[in-house]
C-alpha positions as CSV (number, residue, x, y, z in Angstrom):
1,V,-27.2,16.9,8.7
2,Q,-23.6,17.9,9.5
3,L,-20.6,15.9,10.3
4,V,-17.5,17.8,11.4
5,E,-14.1,16.2,11.8
6,S,-11.3,17.6,13.9
7,G,-8.0,16.5,15.4
8,G,-5.9,16.1,12.3
9,G,-2.4,17.6,11.9
10,L,1.3,16.9,11.5
11,V,2.8,14.2,13.6
12,Q,6.1,12.3,13.6
13,P,6.3,8.6,12.9
14,G,5.4,6.6,16.0
15,G,3.3,9.4,17.3
16,S,-0.4,9.5,18.1
17,L,-3.5,11.6,17.1
18,R,-7.1,11.4,18.1
19,L,-9.7,12.3,15.5
20,S,-13.2,13.4,16.4
21,C,-16.3,13.6,14.3
22,A,-19.3,15.5,15.8
23,A,-22.7,14.9,14.3
24,S,-25.7,17.2,14.3
25,G,-29.1,17.1,12.7
26,V,-29.4,13.3,13.1
27,T,-30.5,10.8,15.8
28,F,-26.9,9.7,16.2
29,S,-27.7,6.4,17.8
30,Y,-29.5,5.3,14.7
31,Y,-26.4,5.5,12.6
32,A,-23.4,3.1,12.2
33,M,-20.3,5.2,12.0
34,S,-17.1,4.7,10.1
35,W,-13.8,6.4,9.2
36,Y,-12.3,6.4,5.7
37,R,-9.1,7.8,4.4
38,Q,-7.9,8.9,1.0
39,A,-4.3,9.5,0.1
40,P,-3.3,11.6,-3.0
41,G,-3.7,9.5,-6.1
42,K,-5.4,6.6,-4.3
43,E,-9.0,5.5,-3.8
44,R,-10.9,6.2,-0.6
45,E,-10.6,3.2,1.7
46,L,-12.4,2.1,4.9
47,V,-10.3,2.4,8.0
48,A,-12.6,1.4,10.8
49,E,-16.3,1.1,11.5
50,I,-18.5,0.8,14.6
51,T,-22.1,-0.3,15.2
52,T,-24.8,1.9,16.6
53,T,-24.2,0.9,20.2
54,G,-20.4,0.5,19.9
55,A,-20.7,-3.2,20.6
56,S,-18.9,-4.3,17.5
57,T,-16.0,-2.8,15.5
58,N,-14.1,-3.6,12.4
59,Y,-10.7,-2.5,11.1
60,A,-8.7,-2.5,7.9
61,D,-5.8,-4.9,8.2
62,S,-3.3,-2.1,7.8
63,V,-4.5,-0.4,11.0
64,K,-5.4,-3.3,13.3
65,G,-3.7,-3.1,16.6
66,R,-2.8,0.6,16.1
67,F,-6.1,2.4,15.6
68,T,-9.2,2.3,17.9
69,I,-12.6,3.5,16.9
70,S,-15.1,4.4,19.6
71,R,-18.3,6.5,20.0
72,D,-20.1,8.5,22.6
73,N,-23.8,8.6,21.8
74,A,-24.5,11.1,24.5
75,K,-22.1,13.5,22.8
76,N,-23.1,12.6,19.2
77,T,-19.4,11.9,18.5
78,V,-17.2,9.2,17.1
79,Y,-13.5,9.0,17.6
80,L,-10.5,7.4,16.0
81,Q,-7.5,7.0,18.3
82,M,-4.4,6.5,16.1
83,D,-1.2,5.2,17.7
84,S,2.1,4.1,16.2
85,L,1.5,6.3,13.2
86,K,3.4,5.6,10.0
87,P,4.1,7.7,6.9
88,D,1.7,5.4,5.0
89,D,-1.1,6.7,7.3
90,T,-0.8,10.1,5.7
91,A,-4.2,10.9,4.1
92,A,-7.4,13.0,4.4
93,Y,-9.6,11.2,6.9
94,Y,-13.4,11.3,6.6
95,C,-16.2,10.1,8.8
96,K,-19.4,8.6,7.5
97,A,-22.8,8.1,9.1
98,K,-24.9,5.3,7.7
99,R,-28.5,4.9,8.8
100,V,-29.1,1.2,9.7
101,G,-31.7,-0.3,7.4
102,R,-31.9,2.7,5.2
103,A,-30.0,4.0,2.2
104,S,-29.2,7.4,3.7
105,E,-25.6,8.1,4.5
106,Y,-23.6,11.3,5.2
107,W,-20.0,12.4,4.9
108,G,-17.9,14.9,6.7
109,Q,-15.6,17.3,5.0
110,G,-12.4,15.6,6.1
111,T,-9.4,16.3,8.2
112,Q,-5.8,16.0,7.0
113,V,-3.3,13.7,8.8
114,T,0.3,14.0,7.8
115,V,2.9,11.6,9.3
116,S,6.4,12.9,8.6
117,S,9.7,13.5,10.3
């Protein structure tokens, strides 16, 4: 099982980025997907999550209205569209795959997002 994140980088405050997480080695549609982030010296926190079909999503209060999670099961990929970025959004962003009804879960290696002028 492999999850590979991409799309991170340096962006100015108010800018946008779109993160992608491509999955392989799993039946992607069996897995709920989520994005987490971890800033230096802080605990990893949930940013957004999406159900297997994409019918339902959930967001941390700090990103509601600015971030959008989506998935394309045909491409085995989950996305995180991040708009109106703030310096506080600076962190390493990780995707996680959680098998519905099972204990198994998998993490990607992370992609760095830095919001700075």
